[in-house]
N, C-alpha and C positions, 0 to 999 in steps of 0.2 A: 528485632525489631526494638529501636529504643524509642526512650520518654517523647520525643519531638516528633519521631513519627507516628507513633501513636495517636497524638493530639492532629495531627496534618491529615491523617486518613480518618478518624472519625470528623473531622470536621467538612472533608469532602464527599462522606456519607451523606451530611445532612444536606448538603448545599446540591446534591446530585437526584433531591429529592424522590428519597427510597422511603417510603412509606412503613415500611418495617423493620427494625436493625433488631438484630438478637445479639446478646453481649452476655457469654459464658464466660464469667469469673467468679473467686471467692473473693474479691477486692470490690465490695461492694459500694463501698463508701467510696473509694476512688474513683471508679467509673461515675458514680452522682458526680463527685464535684469536675469531673473532666467534662460533662454533658452542663451543668449549669455555668462553667468558665464560658465554653464554645456558645452557650444561648446568649450569653449577656453578650460577649463580641461580635455575636453577628449583625450585619446592616441587613435590614432595622432587626432590633435587639428581638429574640424570640421567647414567648412566656414557655414557662417548664411547669409540667403537672406532674404528681408524683400519687402514685395508688400501692397502698399494702392493705391486705387484705383485714388485717388487724385496727384499721385505722380509716380505709376509704380513702378519697381524693383529694388529695389539697394541692393549694398552687406551692411550689418550691423556692422561685428565685425572688418574691417576695412574699412577706407577709401580710396575708389577708384575714387571719382569723386562725380557727381551728379546721381540721379536716369535713371533708362533707361524709360522715357517717353514713347517710343514708345511700352512699353510690359506693361502700364496703362490698356488695353481693359483687361476685366477677360478671356474670350477665349484664348487672344494671349499668356498671359504672362503661363496657363496652357501648352499652346501648346509648346511655349518657353521651360518651364521646362521637360516635356515629351521628346521633340525631342532633346534637345542641353543642358541642364541644367548640372550642374556642382553636382557631387554627396555633400550630406549636405543637410542642415536644410532650408526648404521655408517656411517662415512665411506670414500666408497670413490674415489680420488683417480686420475684418469686408467684411468678403466674404459671410457671411450665404445670403445676398438676389438673390444672384446669382446660389446659389444651386440648384433653381426650375428650370435652362436651362438643357436640356437633353445631348444639348452639352458637357457643364461645367463636369457633372457627370460622362459621358462616360472618360472623361480625366481624371478625378480625379483615376477613375478604373483603366486608363490605367496606369498612373504612381504607382497605387500602386500594381498594379499587376507585373511591370517589375524591382521592387525593386532587387530580386537578379542579373539583369543586369547593372544597376545603382544605386546604395541606396541614396534615396532622402525622407529624410520627409518631406512631407507636416503636417502643425502645422495651425490649424484654430484656432484663438481667436476671440472671440467676448462676448459680455453678454448673447446673446442666440444663439446654434447651432441646428436646427432639421434637421440631415442627414436624403435623399431621403436612403429606403429599401437596393437599389444595392448597398451604401457606408458602410452603417450601421455594417456590418460584417467584414469589411475590417479596420475599425478606433479603436483607445483608446481614453477612453475619462477620463484627468486628472482633477481631483478638486483643486484648488489652494486653499490652507489654508491660514485662516483669521490670520495677525497679532497677533502673542505672546505678550505677556506681556511684556517680554521687547522690541520689538520693539517698542510697543505702548507707553512706559515708554521714549522710545529715541523720538519719535516724540512730545510728551507733553515738551520733554524738549528741544528740536529744536524750538517748537513754544515759548517757554518760553523767549529762548533765543531771537527771532526775534524780541518781543516786548519787550526785554529790550533793544534790539540796537536802534528802534524806538523811545521809550519815555525818557532814558536815568537812568532810573533806574530798580530795578531786579522785578519780578513778588512776590507778596506778597502770601505765600504759607505755608503748613505744609504737613508732609509726609503723615500724616492719609486723609488729603483732594485730596491730591494727588493722592496714592495709592484706592481711592475711582472715582477718575474721570479715574486714567485707565482702573481700571475694568469694569467699566461701558462706555469703549470705545469697548469693544470685540463684536466680529461678525462684523466689518465692513471694508472695504478695506481702504487701505494707504492713499487715498485720501478722503475717509469720516472721517478714522479716524482724520488725521489733520485738516480738515474744522471745525468739532465738538470740537475739541481742541482749534481752533483760535477762537470760538466762545464762550466759557467758560474763558479763559485767556484773548482776547481784549477786551471783554467788561468791565471790570474794574481793570485787572490788575491781578486779586489774581484768588487763586484755594481756592475756599470753599466748605465745604459740599453743601453747596443750591445750589452751580451749579448743581449739580444730578439731580435734577426734571426735570430743563431744557435739561439739556443732552441727560437723556431718552426719553423725547419727543420729540427731535429732530430725536434722533436716531430710534423711530418706528417711522418716518414719510418718513424717506429715507429707510426703509425695508417692510415696509406695503405697496407694489405695486397692491398689490390684491382687498383692502376695504373689506374683511371678516373680518380682526382682528380691534377692536376698541378700542382706547386708552381713559382710562373711568380716566377723569382730578379728580375725587374725590373719596377718600377712605372713611371707617369711624372708629371711634372709638370704642372698647369694650364698653361704656357707652351711644352709640347710638343704642344699639341693647338690648331692654327687652327681657328676657326670656333666654332662649336657654346654660343654666349655664353649662351644658356636654360638650356644640361644643365649648364652650368660652375655658373651662378647656382643653379639647381636642387639642385646637390649640397651647394655653399657653406652655402647655409640650411639645410640638417637634419644639419649635420656636427655641432651640441651634440646632437643628439638621438639621433645613432650613436653618439658616445665618451663618452654619459652626462652630459655637462656640464649638458643640461637635462632633468631628472627626469621632469619633469612631461608630456613630449613623447613621443609613441611613437616607437620607431627607426625609422625607413624598412625596407621590405620590399626594395626593388627598382624596375629599370626593364629598360622592354623597348624596344632601338631596333632599328627599320628603315630600312631604306634602301638607296640603292644602293652596290655592292659599289663596297669601294678610297674610302671617301670617311671611313672613320676610326671608325669603329662598333668594333672591336677595340682602338684606340689609347683611347678613351673610356674602355675596363672598366679599363686600367691606370691612367689618370689619377683614377677612381672611387678606387680601390685609394690613390695617392699621395696624395689631397686627404682620405682618411679616416686615412692612417697606421697601414695593417692590412694584412696579407700579402696576396697573389693567388692564388686557387686556380682553375683550371682543368678545369673538367668535360667530360671528352671523351664526349657523349652514345652515340656510336658504337660507342664500347670497351664499352656497356652492353650492348649485345644479345647474347646468347646462344643457341643452338640449346636447352637446357632448359628445359621449364617452369618458369615461379617465378624461374629463376635471375636473368633480366634485371631483374626488381623488387627482386630481394634485393643484387645490386650496386649498384643505384641508392640501396635503402635505406642500404647499409655507407655509399656514398660520403655522404648527405647529413647522417649521424650522425658520420662524421668532420670535415665542413664546422661540423657544429655544435660540436664539442669544440675546433674552431680557433679557435673566436668568440673574439675580431673578426675579421671576414675580409671579402674580399671574394670571390663565386663568380662565374667567366668561364665564362657557357653560349655558346659561339660555335657561329653558324648553328642554334640550335634546331630551326628547322622538319623539319632532316636526323635528328634523333634522335627525334623527336615525331612526324613524320608517319607516318598511314594508308595502306596501298592495297589493292587488292580482293584481294592474296595474304595481307596482315597473317593474323596468325592468332590477333590480340588482342592483344600483346605491350606493341605502342605504347601502345593505349587504358590496360593496365594500368600502361605505364610513366606517360603523362602522368597519370592518378589518382593515384599516388604521389606524382609531381611537386609538382602541384596543393594536394595535401594537404596535403605539408609545406611548401607556399609559404604555407597558410594557417593553419597551426596553430604554426609556429616563434615560438619566447620570444629566441634566442637570436639578438647583432647577427651575424650574415651578410646581407650587402646583397648582392643578385644583380643582375648586369649581363646578360641575355641578347641575342644580336642573332641579326637574321634580311636574310635577302635576298631570298624567296621569299613573298610574303604568299598566295598560293594554297594553298602545302602548309600553312600554320599551320591548327592545328584551331582552331574558333571557341572553345571553352573556354577557350585560353589568352588569345585578346584580350580579355575579355571584361571590362569594368570593374570594379575590384576585385581583378584576378588581383595587378597591379604596379602599383605609388605613379602610376607615369606611363607611357606610351606615347610616344616621340620618334621624329619622322623625321628621318632625314641624309639631305637633298637633297645633289647635286652644288653643288660651292663657290660663291659668291657672288663678283665680283669682288675685293672686299676680302679676301674670305677665299684666293681664290687667291693674292694678293699675299702675304698670310703664312704659306702653302703654303710659296712660292720662295723666303722670306726664310730661314724655319724649315731647311731642306735646304741650300741655296744655304753658311749656316753652317757647317751641321754639316761639310758637305765643304769647308771654307775657298775657297768662291767667290766673289770681288770681284762685287757687282752694286750699279750705283746706282741711287736710287730712282726715276727717269725709264726706266731698266731693266728694272726690276722691273714695273712700272705697263704697261708696253709690252710684255711678255711673260706676264704676267695675261691682258690684252686677247686676244693671240693664242690661247694655251689656253682660250678657253671652252668650255664643256663637259668638261673635264678633269676627274675626283675628281683627288682628292689621290696616291692611290697611281700612278696614269698622269701628273701632274706631277712627282713625286720620281723617279719613272724616267727622264721626259725629262731631267733634271739628273745622276741618274747615268750617262746616255747620252753625255751633254754631258761628261763628265768623261773617259770609257773614249776618245773622238775624241778631244779634245785632247790629252793621253796620246800618243797612236799619232801625233799632228803633232811634238809635243815643244812643243806651247805652255802656255800656263797657259789656264782655261778662262773662256772668254769669254760675254758676252750671245750672241754670234752663234752659238755651238755650241749654247746649250740651243734657240734660236731653231728650228736646223737641226732637230733632235729633235722638236720640238712638233709640227713643220710635216709630219714624215715621218709622225706617229701618228694612226690611227684612233681618236678614243675611243671608250668602250662608250658612253656617251650617241647615238651616231651608228650603231655597228653593231648596238646594240638599242633603238634609237628607241620600239618600239611597245610594249615590256616597262617601260620605263622610266617614259613617259606613263602607261604602266594601274596602276603602283606608285604616282606622283604623284597620280593621282584618287582611288585607295583611300584614300591617307594622309588628303586635305585637309580630309576632315570626321571623323575617326576618331583623326586622332593630334595631336602637339605639337610643330611645328616644331623643330629642337634649336640653331637659331642664328633 
């Protein structure tokens, strides 16, 4: 919704003679200004009254002196509006705590039902307003649009001028960096936009590409109030992920569509990664964020579940809305089957969560790329793996010999372990059936063993650890065989 659409929609609501309007926003001042502007341009112009529990009722569109402090008490101001208030718009700010009082509910209902006798529109402005059932059918909700690109640019320019006045010098910036900052500030209130712009500019008097990660992290902290969505500070490069050549190629081909440099292509929605535990599915999510050069958010579906009916779906909707605002980004959902699986004891919450997630996945227009991982296909809802839910379903199998060599080289180099090429090849043969995580653990354990002996880590130490390990492919051979059989005709091999 653009700023222009917001103005037009609120104007239509006021003209349609709705007696009770609810505006949930943290941009209180912006909502007030919009109401005052619309009331002034209406034909005929409408008076605007404003109520605060600290000050009482006052005329907001013209200066008629101080507020009516005798009308500070909630019940008193509603009685005054009902019994003798002039026709016009009555803005009640932060009235939501008083909606629990039956007398206040009755008074608001009286005002709404007597609109034809005296046209008085009550507008409730707060960060959150939960209307009682008696009022819900009499009210209309209005959603304030976030500042558009032009308005965000104006705020950044204003903050830059502010810094220049204070420091006697111009802000160092180029158009590309300013454009990136303006884009990253999307989805925030005017107040938060100004706050983050000040953080970026006042820090060093410059706007650079290096400001983007800090701005996105601060933006996430402002938006993620539910604690369900985590900000992952580290992404990964292609070189850190051994194997998965098909997945890597798939991601690389879709980068132009995701970053907008290929405008004729639809941005990719996401992938579902199925496979054996410890074979790099989680690392692949970090690689996707690294390839696309965007923040990585981790959605914890287990934290979404709530004992109260409807709360789980609300938490998920809010988290997905936060992801939309953080776009462009990658959302990683680890072990998705644990959050969406149903059981005989399920009260329907998991099905509702699944429906909420699938609806968002099908309808989202933001540049949010989803990477969902799963280990247990038996618990995956059939609706999730149906063709078209994700762009592609990849199967991540146990690493082949060449991939095992690559895994050994990566983890040996990370720990400054020197292995000759022939030693790497021999160790790769010895760890046939090992997952990437098991190979890494063998290198880690070898380092501990060598340290205890006071010697540098050698191939012999790694070999000892490999031979002392029973891999998951042996311990759970039947389950892995079943997983491979299921995936053979339903998925694309990641490597």
